[in-house]
C-alpha positions in Angstrom: 154.5 119.3 123.8 155.2 118.5 120.6 158.4 116.7 119.4 157.9 117.0 115.7 156.8 120.1 113.9 156.8 120.7 110.2 157.4 124.5 109.0 157.7 123.8 105.3 155.6 123.2 103.4 153.0 125.5 105.0 149.2 125.2 104.8 148.0 126.0 101.4 151.4 126.2 99.7 151.8 124.7 96.3 153.9 121.7 95.8 155.4 120.0 92.9 156.5 116.5 92.2 159.7 117.6 94.2 159.3 119.4 97.3 161.1 119.6 100.8 159.8 118.8 104.2 161.6 121.2 106.9 161.0 121.8 110.6 162.1 120.1 113.9 161.7 116.5 115.1 162.8 113.9 117.8 162.0 110.5 116.6 162.5 106.9 117.5 166.0 105.7 116.1 166.4 109.4 114.8 163.6 108.8 112.2 160.1 110.2 111.6 157.7 109.1 108.8 155.8 111.0 106.0 153.2 110.4 103.5 151.1 112.3 101.1 147.4 111.4 101.2 145.4 112.0 97.8 142.1 113.8 97.6 140.3 110.6 98.5 142.4 109.9 101.5 144.6 107.1 100.0 148.2 107.3 100.3 150.2 108.5 97.0 153.5 108.2 98.5 155.5 107.7 101.8 158.8 107.4 103.2 161.2 108.2 105.9 162.9 111.3 107.1 166.3 110.6 108.8 168.6 112.5 111.0 165.9 113.8 113.5 166.7 113.9 117.0 166.1 110.9 119.3 165.5 110.3 123.1 163.9 113.5 123.4 166.4 115.6 121.7 164.9 117.9 119.1 167.0 118.9 115.9 166.3 120.8 112.8 165.4 118.5 109.8 165.1 118.7 106.1 164.1 116.0 103.6 164.0 116.4 99.9 161.0 114.4 98.5 160.4 113.2 95.0 156.9 111.7 94.2 156.8 108.6 92.1 156.0 109.2 88.4 153.0 107.5 89.0 151.5 110.3 90.8 150.0 112.9 88.7 147.8 116.1 89.7 146.9 119.2 88.6 145.7 121.3 91.2 145.1 118.3 93.5 144.5 119.2 97.2 146.2 116.7 99.2 147.4 116.4 102.8 151.0 115.9 103.7 151.4 113.7 106.9 154.7 113.8 109.3 154.7 111.9 112.1 156.6 109.7 114.8 156.6 105.7 115.0 153.9 104.4 117.1 154.7 100.8 117.8 151.8 100.6 120.1 149.1 101.3 117.4 147.6 103.5 119.6 147.8 106.7 117.8 147.6 105.9 114.1 149.2 106.7 111.9 151.6 107.6 114.5 152.8 109.9 117.4 152.8 113.7 116.9 151.0 113.9 113.7 151.3 116.8 111.7 148.9 117.7 108.8 149.7 120.1 106.1 146.8 120.8 103.3 148.6 121.6 100.1 147.9 121.7 96.3 150.0 119.7 94.0 150.8 120.2 90.5 153.3 117.6 89.6 154.6 119.5 86.6 155.2 122.7 88.7 158.3 124.8 88.1 157.3 127.5 90.4 154.7 130.2 90.5 154.3 134.1 90.3 152.4 136.4 92.9 149.6 138.7 91.2 147.8 141.4 92.9 144.5 141.7 91.5 143.3 145.0 90.0 140.0 145.9 88.9 138.9 144.4 85.6 141.1 141.1 86.1 139.8 137.8 85.4 141.4 134.5 86.2 141.4 133.8 82.4 143.4 136.7 81.7 145.8 136.1 84.7 146.5 132.6 83.5 147.2 133.8 79.9 149.1 136.9 80.9 151.1 135.7 84.1 151.2 132.2 84.1 152.7 129.4 82.0 151.1 126.6 80.3 147.9 126.9 82.5 144.1 127.9 82.4 142.0 129.8 84.7 140.8 126.5 86.6 144.6 126.0 87.6 144.8 129.8 89.1 141.6 128.9 90.9 142.9 125.7 92.4 146.2 127.3 93.3 144.1 129.6 95.4 141.4 127.6 97.0 142.2 128.9 100.4 141.2 132.7 99.0 138.7 131.9 96.6 135.2 130.0 96.8 134.1 131.0 93.0 136.2 131.8 90.1 134.0 134.5 89.1 134.3 136.4 92.7 137.7 138.0 93.1 138.5 141.3 94.6 141.0 143.8 93.7 143.9 144.0 96.3 144.0 140.0 96.5 147.5 138.6 96.1 147.0 135.3 93.9 149.5 132.6 93.3 149.9 131.7 89.4 151.4 128.4 88.7 154.1 127.6 86.2 154.0 124.6 84.5 
């Protein structure tokens, strides 16, 4: 039985410096914790989500996060952790741990979806569909679908970042 569940962002979503954590939770004193781990596993930022349920009563939660200006990433593969307080220290970092792998572009303004057609290349997509990006940005935004920037298949739908 889970007392905390993250529903936004979802696995492999693109996030910017500002994003929202949403889901449901019950935590000690109606609070759960969050942190973003960099590619090296070290925390980039952390904080509290207040207004969760408590004493086993689960409530919907939504919390706006703004990462500090010291955090800079362009297609960084990071992990959002959301968890309950664990005073015992038996379940670090905390109870009901949710880990969501996301791709961080701190300058992200949004993204477009592009369905690949025969003859497309990531460089052309970056130039014609994206804003202020190169092929590597399109590749990093779609690492859950792509293993090689030269191996793309018509019909795939890619996220194209707008920076």
